[in-house]
MITORMAR-647293 format. One record per residue: chain; x, y, z of N, C-alpha, C in turn. Coordinates in steps of 0.2 Angstrom, whole numbers. Layout:
N
site c=A n_xx=X n_yy=Y n_zz=Z ca_xx=X ca_yy=Y ca_zz=Z c_xx=X c_yy=Y c_zz=Z;
...
end
This chain:
151
site c=A n_xx=659 n_yy=325 n_zz=-265 ca_xx=664 ca_yy=320 ca_zz=-263 c_xx=664 c_yy=313 c_zz=-267;
site c=A n_xx=669 n_yy=311 n_zz=-269 ca_xx=669 ca_yy=304 ca_zz=-273 c_xx=670 c_yy=299 c_zz=-268;
site c=A n_xx=668 n_yy=293 n_zz=-270 ca_xx=670 ca_yy=287 ca_zz=-265 c_xx=677 c_yy=285 c_zz=-266;
site c=A n_xx=680 n_yy=283 n_zz=-261 ca_xx=687 ca_yy=281 ca_zz=-261 c_xx=688 c_yy=276 c_zz=-266;
site c=A n_xx=694 n_yy=276 n_zz=-270 ca_xx=695 ca_yy=271 ca_zz=-275 c_xx=694 c_yy=264 c_zz=-272;
site c=A n_xx=691 n_yy=260 n_zz=-277 ca_xx=689 ca_yy=253 ca_zz=-275 c_xx=683 c_yy=253 c_zz=-271;
site c=A n_xx=680 n_yy=258 n_zz=-270 ca_xx=674 ca_yy=258 ca_zz=-266 c_xx=668 c_yy=262 c_zz=-270;
site c=A n_xx=668 n_yy=260 n_zz=-276 ca_xx=663 ca_yy=263 ca_zz=-281 c_xx=656 c_yy=261 c_zz=-279;
site c=A n_xx=651 n_yy=264 n_zz=-281 ca_xx=644 ca_yy=263 ca_zz=-280 c_xx=641 c_yy=258 c_zz=-285;
site c=A n_xx=638 n_yy=253 n_zz=-284 ca_xx=635 ca_yy=248 ca_zz=-289 c_xx=628 c_yy=248 c_zz=-287;
site c=A n_xx=624 n_yy=249 n_zz=-292 ca_xx=616 ca_yy=249 ca_zz=-291 c_xx=614 c_yy=243 c_zz=-296;
site c=A n_xx=610 n_yy=239 n_zz=-292 ca_xx=606 ca_yy=233 ca_zz=-295 c_xx=599 c_yy=233 c_zz=-293;
site c=A n_xx=595 n_yy=229 n_zz=-297 ca_xx=588 ca_yy=228 ca_zz=-295 c_xx=588 c_yy=222 c_zz=-291;
site c=A n_xx=584 n_yy=222 n_zz=-285 ca_xx=584 ca_yy=216 ca_zz=-281 c_xx=580 c_yy=211 c_zz=-285;
site c=A n_xx=582 n_yy=205 n_zz=-284 ca_xx=579 ca_yy=199 ca_zz=-287 c_xx=576 c_yy=194 c_zz=-282;
site c=A n_xx=578 n_yy=195 n_zz=-276 ca_xx=576 ca_yy=190 ca_zz=-271 c_xx=577 c_yy=194 c_zz=-264;
site c=A n_xx=573 n_yy=192 n_zz=-259 ca_xx=573 ca_yy=194 ca_zz=-252 c_xx=578 c_yy=190 c_zz=-248;
site c=A n_xx=584 n_yy=191 n_zz=-249 ca_xx=589 ca_yy=188 ca_zz=-245 c_xx=589 c_yy=190 c_zz=-238;
site c=A n_xx=593 n_yy=186 n_zz=-234 ca_xx=594 ca_yy=188 ca_zz=-227 c_xx=598 c_yy=195 c_zz=-226;
site c=A n_xx=602 n_yy=196 n_zz=-231 ca_xx=606 ca_yy=202 ca_zz=-231 c_xx=602 c_yy=208 c_zz=-233;
site c=A n_xx=597 n_yy=207 n_zz=-237 ca_xx=593 ca_yy=212 ca_zz=-239 c_xx=588 c_yy=214 c_zz=-233;
site c=A n_xx=585 n_yy=209 n_zz=-230 ca_xx=581 ca_yy=210 ca_zz=-224 c_xx=585 c_yy=214 c_zz=-219;
site c=A n_xx=591 n_yy=212 n_zz=-217 ca_xx=595 ca_yy=215 ca_zz=-212 c_xx=597 c_yy=222 c_zz=-214;
site c=A n_xx=598 n_yy=224 n_zz=-221 ca_xx=599 ca_yy=230 ca_zz=-223 c_xx=593 c_yy=235 c_zz=-222;
site c=A n_xx=587 n_yy=232 n_zz=-224 ca_xx=581 ca_yy=236 ca_zz=-223 c_xx=580 c_yy=238 c_zz=-215;
site c=A n_xx=582 n_yy=233 n_zz=-211 ca_xx=581 ca_yy=234 ca_zz=-204 c_xx=586 c_yy=240 c_zz=-201;
site c=A n_xx=591 n_yy=241 n_zz=-205 ca_xx=596 ca_yy=246 ca_zz=-203 c_xx=594 c_yy=253 c_zz=-207;
site c=A n_xx=592 n_yy=252 n_zz=-213 ca_xx=591 ca_yy=258 ca_zz=-217 c_xx=584 c_yy=261 c_zz=-216;
site c=A n_xx=579 n_yy=257 n_zz=-215 ca_xx=572 ca_yy=260 ca_zz=-215 c_xx=571 c_yy=265 c_zz=-209;
site c=A n_xx=574 n_yy=264 n_zz=-203 ca_xx=573 ca_yy=269 ca_zz=-198 c_xx=576 c_yy=275 c_zz=-199;
site c=A n_xx=581 n_yy=275 n_zz=-204 ca_xx=584 ca_yy=281 ca_zz=-206 c_xx=580 c_yy=286 c_zz=-210;
site c=A n_xx=575 n_yy=282 n_zz=-213 ca_xx=570 ca_yy=286 ca_zz=-218 c_xx=564 c_yy=288 c_zz=-214;
site c=A n_xx=562 n_yy=283 n_zz=-209 ca_xx=555 ca_yy=285 ca_zz=-206 c_xx=555 c_yy=281 c_zz=-199;
site c=A n_xx=554 n_yy=285 n_zz=-194 ca_xx=554 ca_yy=283 ca_zz=-187 c_xx=548 c_yy=279 c_zz=-186;
site c=A n_xx=543 n_yy=279 n_zz=-190 ca_xx=536 ca_yy=276 ca_zz=-189 c_xx=535 c_yy=269 c_zz=-193;
site c=A n_xx=540 n_yy=268 n_zz=-198 ca_xx=539 ca_yy=263 ca_zz=-203 c_xx=541 c_yy=256 c_zz=-199;
site c=A n_xx=536 n_yy=251 n_zz=-200 ca_xx=537 ca_yy=245 ca_zz=-197 c_xx=543 c_yy=241 c_zz=-200;
site c=A n_xx=546 n_yy=237 n_zz=-197 ca_xx=551 ca_yy=233 ca_zz=-200 c_xx=548 c_yy=228 c_zz=-205;
site c=A n_xx=552 n_yy=227 n_zz=-211 ca_xx=550 ca_yy=223 ca_zz=-216 c_xx=552 c_yy=216 c_zz=-215;
site c=A n_xx=547 n_yy=211 n_zz=-216 ca_xx=549 ca_yy=204 ca_zz=-215 c_xx=552 c_yy=202 c_zz=-222;
site c=A n_xx=555 n_yy=196 n_zz=-222 ca_xx=557 ca_yy=193 ca_zz=-229 c_xx=551 c_yy=192 c_zz=-234;
site c=A n_xx=545 n_yy=190 n_zz=-231 ca_xx=539 ca_yy=190 ca_zz=-235 c_xx=537 c_yy=196 c_zz=-238;
site c=A n_xx=537 n_yy=201 n_zz=-234 ca_xx=535 ca_yy=208 ca_zz=-237 c_xx=540 c_yy=210 c_zz=-242;
site c=A n_xx=546 n_yy=210 n_zz=-241 ca_xx=551 ca_yy=212 ca_zz=-246 c_xx=550 c_yy=207 c_zz=-252;
site c=A n_xx=549 n_yy=201 n_zz=-252 ca_xx=548 ca_yy=197 ca_zz=-257 c_xx=542 c_yy=199 c_zz=-261;
site c=A n_xx=537 n_yy=201 n_zz=-258 ca_xx=531 ca_yy=203 ca_zz=-261 c_xx=532 c_yy=210 c_zz=-265;
site c=A n_xx=536 n_yy=214 n_zz=-263 ca_xx=538 ca_yy=220 ca_zz=-266 c_xx=542 c_yy=219 c_zz=-272;
site c=A n_xx=547 n_yy=214 n_zz=-272 ca_xx=551 ca_yy=212 ca_zz=-277 c_xx=547 c_yy=209 c_zz=-283;
site c=A n_xx=543 n_yy=204 n_zz=-281 ca_xx=539 ca_yy=201 ca_zz=-286 c_xx=534 c_yy=205 c_zz=-289;
site c=A n_xx=532 n_yy=210 n_zz=-287 ca_xx=527 ca_yy=215 ca_zz=-290 c_xx=529 c_yy=217 c_zz=-297;
site c=A n_xx=525 n_yy=216 n_zz=-302 ca_xx=528 ca_yy=218 ca_zz=-309 c_xx=529 c_yy=225 c_zz=-310;
site c=A n_xx=525 n_yy=229 n_zz=-306 ca_xx=525 ca_yy=237 ca_zz=-307 c_xx=530 c_yy=240 c_zz=-302;
site c=A n_xx=534 n_yy=236 n_zz=-298 ca_xx=538 ca_yy=239 ca_zz=-293 c_xx=545 c_yy=236 c_zz=-294;
site c=A n_xx=550 n_yy=241 n_zz=-294 ca_xx=557 ca_yy=240 ca_zz=-295 c_xx=561 c_yy=242 c_zz=-289;
site c=A n_xx=564 n_yy=237 n_zz=-285 ca_xx=568 ca_yy=239 ca_zz=-279 c_xx=575 c_yy=239 c_zz=-281;
site c=A n_xx=578 n_yy=245 n_zz=-281 ca_xx=585 ca_yy=246 ca_zz=-283 c_xx=589 c_yy=246 c_zz=-276;
site c=A n_xx=595 n_yy=243 n_zz=-277 ca_xx=599 ca_yy=242 ca_zz=-271 c_xx=606 c_yy=245 c_zz=-273;
site c=A n_xx=609 n_yy=249 n_zz=-269 ca_xx=616 ca_yy=252 ca_zz=-270 c_xx=620 c_yy=248 c_zz=-265;
site c=A n_xx=626 n_yy=246 n_zz=-268 ca_xx=631 ca_yy=243 ca_zz=-263 c_xx=638 c_yy=246 c_zz=-264;
site c=A n_xx=642 n_yy=245 n_zz=-260 ca_xx=649 ca_yy=248 ca_zz=-260 c_xx=654 c_yy=243 c_zz=-257;
site c=A n_xx=660 n_yy=243 n_zz=-259 ca_xx=665 ca_yy=239 ca_zz=-256 c_xx=666 c_yy=232 c_zz=-259;
site c=A n_xx=671 n_yy=229 n_zz=-257 ca_xx=672 ca_yy=222 ca_zz=-259 c_xx=667 c_yy=218 c_zz=-256;
site c=A n_xx=665 n_yy=219 n_zz=-250 ca_xx=660 ca_yy=215 ca_zz=-247 c_xx=652 c_yy=216 c_zz=-249;
site c=A n_xx=652 n_yy=221 n_zz=-254 ca_xx=645 ca_yy=223 ca_zz=-257 c_xx=640 c_yy=225 c_zz=-252;
site c=A n_xx=642 n_yy=229 n_zz=-247 ca_xx=638 ca_yy=231 ca_zz=-241 c_xx=632 c_yy=235 c_zz=-244;
site c=A n_xx=626 n_yy=234 n_zz=-243 ca_xx=620 ca_yy=238 ca_zz=-245 c_xx=620 c_yy=244 c_zz=-241;
site c=A n_xx=621 n_yy=250 n_zz=-245 ca_xx=621 ca_yy=257 ca_zz=-242 c_xx=615 c_yy=261 c_zz=-244;
site c=A n_xx=611 n_yy=259 n_zz=-248 ca_xx=605 ca_yy=263 ca_zz=-250 c_xx=600 c_yy=259 c_zz=-254;
site c=A n_xx=594 n_yy=261 n_zz=-254 ca_xx=589 ca_yy=258 ca_zz=-258 c_xx=584 c_yy=264 c_zz=-261;
site c=A n_xx=581 n_yy=262 n_zz=-267 ca_xx=576 ca_yy=266 ca_zz=-270 c_xx=571 c_yy=262 c_zz=-273;
site c=A n_xx=564 n_yy=264 n_zz=-272 ca_xx=559 ca_yy=260 ca_zz=-275 c_xx=556 c_yy=264 c_zz=-281;
site c=A n_xx=556 n_yy=261 n_zz=-287 ca_xx=552 ca_yy=264 ca_zz=-293 c_xx=546 c_yy=260 c_zz=-294;
site c=A n_xx=541 n_yy=264 n_zz=-295 ca_xx=534 ca_yy=261 ca_zz=-296 c_xx=532 c_yy=264 c_zz=-303;
site c=A n_xx=529 n_yy=260 n_zz=-307 ca_xx=527 ca_yy=262 ca_zz=-314 c_xx=520 c_yy=259 c_zz=-314;
site c=A n_xx=515 n_yy=263 n_zz=-318 ca_xx=509 ca_yy=261 ca_zz=-319 c_xx=506 c_yy=265 c_zz=-325;
site c=A n_xx=501 n_yy=261 n_zz=-328 ca_xx=498 ca_yy=264 ca_zz=-334 c_xx=491 c_yy=267 c_zz=-332;
site c=A n_xx=490 n_yy=273 n_zz=-335 ca_xx=484 ca_yy=277 ca_zz=-334 c_xx=482 c_yy=279 c_zz=-341;
site c=A n_xx=476 n_yy=282 n_zz=-342 ca_xx=473 ca_yy=284 ca_zz=-348 c_xx=478 c_yy=289 c_zz=-352;
site c=A n_xx=482 n_yy=293 n_zz=-348 ca_xx=486 ca_yy=297 ca_zz=-352 c_xx=493 c_yy=295 c_zz=-353;
site c=A n_xx=495 n_yy=288 n_zz=-351 ca_xx=501 ca_yy=285 ca_zz=-353 c_xx=504 c_yy=282 c_zz=-347;
site c=A n_xx=510 n_yy=279 n_zz=-348 ca_xx=514 ca_yy=276 ca_zz=-342 c_xx=517 c_yy=282 c_zz=-338;
site c=A n_xx=516 n_yy=281 n_zz=-331 ca_xx=519 ca_yy=286 ca_zz=-327 c_xx=524 c_yy=282 c_zz=-322;
site c=A n_xx=529 n_yy=285 n_zz=-319 ca_xx=533 ca_yy=282 ca_zz=-314 c_xx=534 c_yy=286 c_zz=-308;
site c=A n_xx=535 n_yy=283 n_zz=-303 ca_xx=536 ca_yy=287 ca_zz=-296 c_xx=541 c_yy=284 c_zz=-292;
site c=A n_xx=546 n_yy=288 n_zz=-290 ca_xx=551 ca_yy=286 ca_zz=-285 c_xx=548 c_yy=287 c_zz=-278;
site c=A n_xx=549 n_yy=282 n_zz=-274 ca_xx=547 ca_yy=282 ca_zz=-267 c_xx=553 c_yy=279 c_zz=-263;
site c=A n_xx=553 n_yy=281 n_zz=-256 ca_xx=557 ca_yy=278 ca_zz=-251 c_xx=564 c_yy=277 c_zz=-253;
site c=A n_xx=567 n_yy=283 n_zz=-254 ca_xx=574 ca_yy=283 ca_zz=-256 c_xx=578 c_yy=284 c_zz=-249;
site c=A n_xx=582 n_yy=279 n_zz=-248 ca_xx=586 ca_yy=280 ca_zz=-241 c_xx=594 c_yy=278 c_zz=-243;
site c=A n_xx=598 n_yy=282 n_zz=-240 ca_xx=605 ca_yy=281 ca_zz=-241 c_xx=608 c_yy=281 c_zz=-233;
site c=A n_xx=612 n_yy=276 n_zz=-232 ca_xx=615 ca_yy=275 ca_zz=-225 c_xx=618 c_yy=281 c_zz=-223;
site c=A n_xx=617 n_yy=283 n_zz=-217 ca_xx=621 ca_yy=289 ca_zz=-215 c_xx=628 c_yy=289 c_zz=-216;
site c=A n_xx=631 n_yy=283 n_zz=-215 ca_xx=638 ca_yy=283 ca_zz=-216 c_xx=641 c_yy=283 c_zz=-223;
site c=A n_xx=636 n_yy=283 n_zz=-228 ca_xx=638 ca_yy=283 ca_zz=-235 c_xx=635 c_yy=290 c_zz=-239;
site c=A n_xx=632 n_yy=294 n_zz=-235 ca_xx=630 ca_yy=300 ca_zz=-238 c_xx=636 c_yy=304 c_zz=-240;
site c=A n_xx=635 n_yy=308 n_zz=-246 ca_xx=640 ca_yy=312 ca_zz=-249 c_xx=645 c_yy=308 c_zz=-253;
site c=A n_xx=643 n_yy=301 n_zz=-254 ca_xx=647 ca_yy=297 ca_zz=-258 c_xx=644 c_yy=295 c_zz=-265;
site c=A n_xx=639 n_yy=299 n_zz=-267 ca_xx=636 ca_yy=299 ca_zz=-273 c_xx=631 c_yy=293 c_zz=-274;
site c=A n_xx=629 n_yy=290 n_zz=-268 ca_xx=625 ca_yy=284 ca_zz=-268 c_xx=618 c_yy=286 c_zz=-270;
site c=A n_xx=615 n_yy=292 n_zz=-268 ca_xx=609 ca_yy=294 ca_zz=-270 c_xx=608 c_yy=296 c_zz=-277;
site c=A n_xx=614 n_yy=299 n_zz=-280 ca_xx=614 ca_yy=300 ca_zz=-287 c_xx=614 c_yy=294 c_zz=-291;
site c=A n_xx=618 n_yy=289 n_zz=-289 ca_xx=618 ca_yy=282 ca_zz=-293 c_xx=611 c_yy=279 c_zz=-293;
site c=A n_xx=608 n_yy=279 n_zz=-287 ca_xx=601 ca_yy=276 ca_zz=-287 c_xx=596 c_yy=280 c_zz=-291;
site c=A n_xx=596 n_yy=287 n_zz=-291 ca_xx=592 ca_yy=291 ca_zz=-295 c_xx=593 c_yy=290 c_zz=-302;
site c=A n_xx=599 n_yy=290 n_zz=-304 ca_xx=601 ca_yy=289 ca_zz=-311 c_xx=598 c_yy=282 c_zz=-314;
site c=A n_xx=599 n_yy=277 n_zz=-310 ca_xx=596 ca_yy=270 ca_zz=-311 c_xx=589 c_yy=270 c_zz=-312;
site c=A n_xx=585 n_yy=274 n_zz=-308 ca_xx=578 ca_yy=275 ca_zz=-309 c_xx=576 c_yy=278 c_zz=-315;
site c=A n_xx=580 n_yy=284 n_zz=-317 ca_xx=578 ca_yy=287 ca_zz=-323 c_xx=579 c_yy=283 c_zz=-329;
site c=A n_xx=584 n_yy=279 n_zz=-329 ca_xx=586 ca_yy=275 ca_zz=-335 c_xx=580 c_yy=270 c_zz=-335;
site c=A n_xx=578 n_yy=267 n_zz=-330 ca_xx=573 ca_yy=261 ca_zz=-330 c_xx=566 c_yy=264 c_zz=-332;
site c=A n_xx=565 n_yy=270 n_zz=-329 ca_xx=558 ca_yy=274 ca_zz=-331 c_xx=558 c_yy=275 c_zz=-339;
site c=A n_xx=564 n_yy=277 n_zz=-342 ca_xx=564 ca_yy=278 ca_zz=-349 c_xx=563 c_yy=271 c_zz=-353;
site c=A n_xx=566 n_yy=266 n_zz=-350 ca_xx=565 ca_yy=259 ca_zz=-353 c_xx=558 c_yy=257 c_zz=-353;
site c=A n_xx=554 n_yy=259 n_zz=-348 ca_xx=547 ca_yy=257 ca_zz=-347 c_xx=543 c_yy=261 c_zz=-351;
site c=A n_xx=545 n_yy=267 n_zz=-354 ca_xx=541 ca_yy=271 ca_zz=-358 c_xx=537 c_yy=276 c_zz=-354;
site c=A n_xx=540 n_yy=277 n_zz=-348 ca_xx=536 ca_yy=282 ca_zz=-344 c_xx=536 c_yy=289 c_zz=-347;
site c=A n_xx=530 n_yy=292 n_zz=-347 ca_xx=529 ca_yy=299 ca_zz=-349 c_xx=532 c_yy=304 c_zz=-344;
site c=A n_xx=532 n_yy=302 n_zz=-338 ca_xx=534 ca_yy=307 ca_zz=-332 c_xx=537 c_yy=302 c_zz=-327;
site c=A n_xx=542 n_yy=305 n_zz=-323 ca_xx=545 ca_yy=302 ca_zz=-317 c_xx=544 c_yy=307 c_zz=-312;
site c=A n_xx=540 n_yy=306 n_zz=-306 ca_xx=539 ca_yy=310 ca_zz=-301 c_xx=542 c_yy=308 c_zz=-294;
site c=A n_xx=542 n_yy=312 n_zz=-290 ca_xx=544 ca_yy=310 ca_zz=-283 c_xx=542 c_yy=316 c_zz=-278;
site c=A n_xx=542 n_yy=315 n_zz=-272 ca_xx=541 ca_yy=320 ca_zz=-267 c_xx=547 c_yy=320 c_zz=-262;
site c=A n_xx=548 n_yy=325 n_zz=-259 ca_xx=553 ca_yy=326 ca_zz=-254 c_xx=552 c_yy=330 c_zz=-249;
site c=A n_xx=553 n_yy=328 n_zz=-243 ca_xx=552 ca_yy=332 ca_zz=-237 c_xx=555 c_yy=339 c_zz=-237;
site c=A n_xx=552 n_yy=344 n_zz=-236 ca_xx=555 ca_yy=351 ca_zz=-236 c_xx=561 c_yy=352 c_zz=-232;
site c=A n_xx=562 n_yy=348 n_zz=-227 ca_xx=568 ca_yy=349 ca_zz=-223 c_xx=574 c_yy=345 c_zz=-226;
site c=A n_xx=573 n_yy=341 n_zz=-231 ca_xx=579 ca_yy=337 ca_zz=-234 c_xx=582 c_yy=341 c_zz=-240;
site c=A n_xx=586 n_yy=346 n_zz=-238 ca_xx=589 ca_yy=351 ca_zz=-243 c_xx=594 c_yy=347 c_zz=-247;
site c=A n_xx=598 n_yy=343 n_zz=-244 ca_xx=603 ca_yy=339 ca_zz=-249 c_xx=600 c_yy=335 c_zz=-254;
site c=A n_xx=594 n_yy=332 n_zz=-252 ca_xx=590 ca_yy=328 ca_zz=-257 c_xx=588 c_yy=332 c_zz=-262;
site c=A n_xx=585 n_yy=338 n_zz=-261 ca_xx=583 ca_yy=343 ca_zz=-266 c_xx=588 c_yy=344 c_zz=-271;
site c=A n_xx=594 n_yy=346 n_zz=-268 ca_xx=600 ca_yy=348 ca_zz=-273 c_xx=601 c_yy=342 c_zz=-277;
site c=A n_xx=601 n_yy=336 n_zz=-274 ca_xx=603 ca_yy=330 ca_zz=-278 c_xx=597 c_yy=329 c_zz=-284;
site c=A n_xx=591 n_yy=330 n_zz=-282 ca_xx=586 ca_yy=329 ca_zz=-287 c_xx=586 c_yy=334 c_zz=-293;
site c=A n_xx=587 n_yy=340 n_zz=-291 ca_xx=588 ca_yy=346 ca_zz=-296 c_xx=594 c_yy=345 c_zz=-300;
site c=A n_xx=600 n_yy=342 n_zz=-297 ca_xx=606 ca_yy=341 ca_zz=-302 c_xx=605 c_yy=335 c_zz=-306;
site c=A n_xx=600 n_yy=331 n_zz=-305 ca_xx=598 ca_yy=325 ca_zz=-309 c_xx=593 c_yy=327 c_zz=-314;
site c=A n_xx=591 n_yy=333 n_zz=-314 ca_xx=586 ca_yy=335 ca_zz=-319 c_xx=579 c_yy=336 c_zz=-317;
site c=A n_xx=577 n_yy=335 n_zz=-311 ca_xx=570 ca_yy=336 ca_zz=-309 c_xx=569 c_yy=343 c_zz=-307;
site c=A n_xx=563 n_yy=345 n_zz=-309 ca_xx=561 ca_yy=352 ca_zz=-307 c_xx=555 c_yy=352 c_zz=-303;
site c=A n_xx=554 n_yy=357 n_zz=-299 ca_xx=549 ca_yy=357 ca_zz=-294 c_xx=542 c_yy=359 c_zz=-298;
site c=A n_xx=537 n_yy=355 n_zz=-296 ca_xx=530 ca_yy=357 ca_zz=-300 c_xx=526 c_yy=361 c_zz=-295;
site c=A n_xx=522 n_yy=365 n_zz=-298 ca_xx=518 ca_yy=369 ca_zz=-294 c_xx=511 c_yy=365 c_zz=-294;
site c=A n_xx=511 n_yy=361 n_zz=-288 ca_xx=505 ca_yy=357 ca_zz=-287 c_xx=504 c_yy=356 c_zz=-280;
site c=A n_xx=499 n_yy=353 n_zz=-278 ca_xx=497 ca_yy=351 ca_zz=-271 c_xx=497 c_yy=344 c_zz=-270;
site c=A n_xx=499 n_yy=341 n_zz=-265 ca_xx=499 ca_yy=334 ca_zz=-264 c_xx=493 c_yy=333 c_zz=-258;
site c=A n_xx=488 n_yy=329 n_zz=-260 ca_xx=483 ca_yy=328 ca_zz=-255 c_xx=484 c_yy=320 c_zz=-252;
site c=A n_xx=482 n_yy=319 n_zz=-246 ca_xx=483 ca_yy=313 ca_zz=-243 c_xx=476 c_yy=311 c_zz=-239;
site c=A n_xx=474 n_yy=305 n_zz=-241 ca_xx=468 ca_yy=303 ca_zz=-237 c_xx=471 c_yy=297 c_zz=-232;
site c=A n_xx=470 n_yy=298 n_zz=-226 ca_xx=472 ca_yy=293 ca_zz=-221 c_xx=467 c_yy=288 c_zz=-219;
site c=A n_xx=463 n_yy=286 n_zz=-224 ca_xx=458 ca_yy=281 ca_zz=-223 c_xx=460 c_yy=275 c_zz=-220;
end
């Protein structure tokens, strides 16, 4: 499904933690995680200021309503620059309107600009539409295991 005419998706990098961005995260973050704590303006500003973190914001409509976010992290390790996509969330009301694809494409472009050797992400097994999106964007499933320490 394409966005209605005049309602195209625009993706930009966040440059400041505005009141509108804090409000958008208050609305979007619970759609991603029921356990995530609300983000303060200071916490968002810390994310935005971090040189290895890129917070993409998707907007739609003449009012530039924030309808999605994606966080791209890049880091240098001995084998090269790597990048990782985290915390992708698209507003329930905007799903199916190519918001996720626009955010993912912006992350791919930025990771290339950063010289990343790889761009990785994980996705909950139940998020089938997200899997389709990532595969259509060129991601392939890796045969690996992800381990987590809850220290």
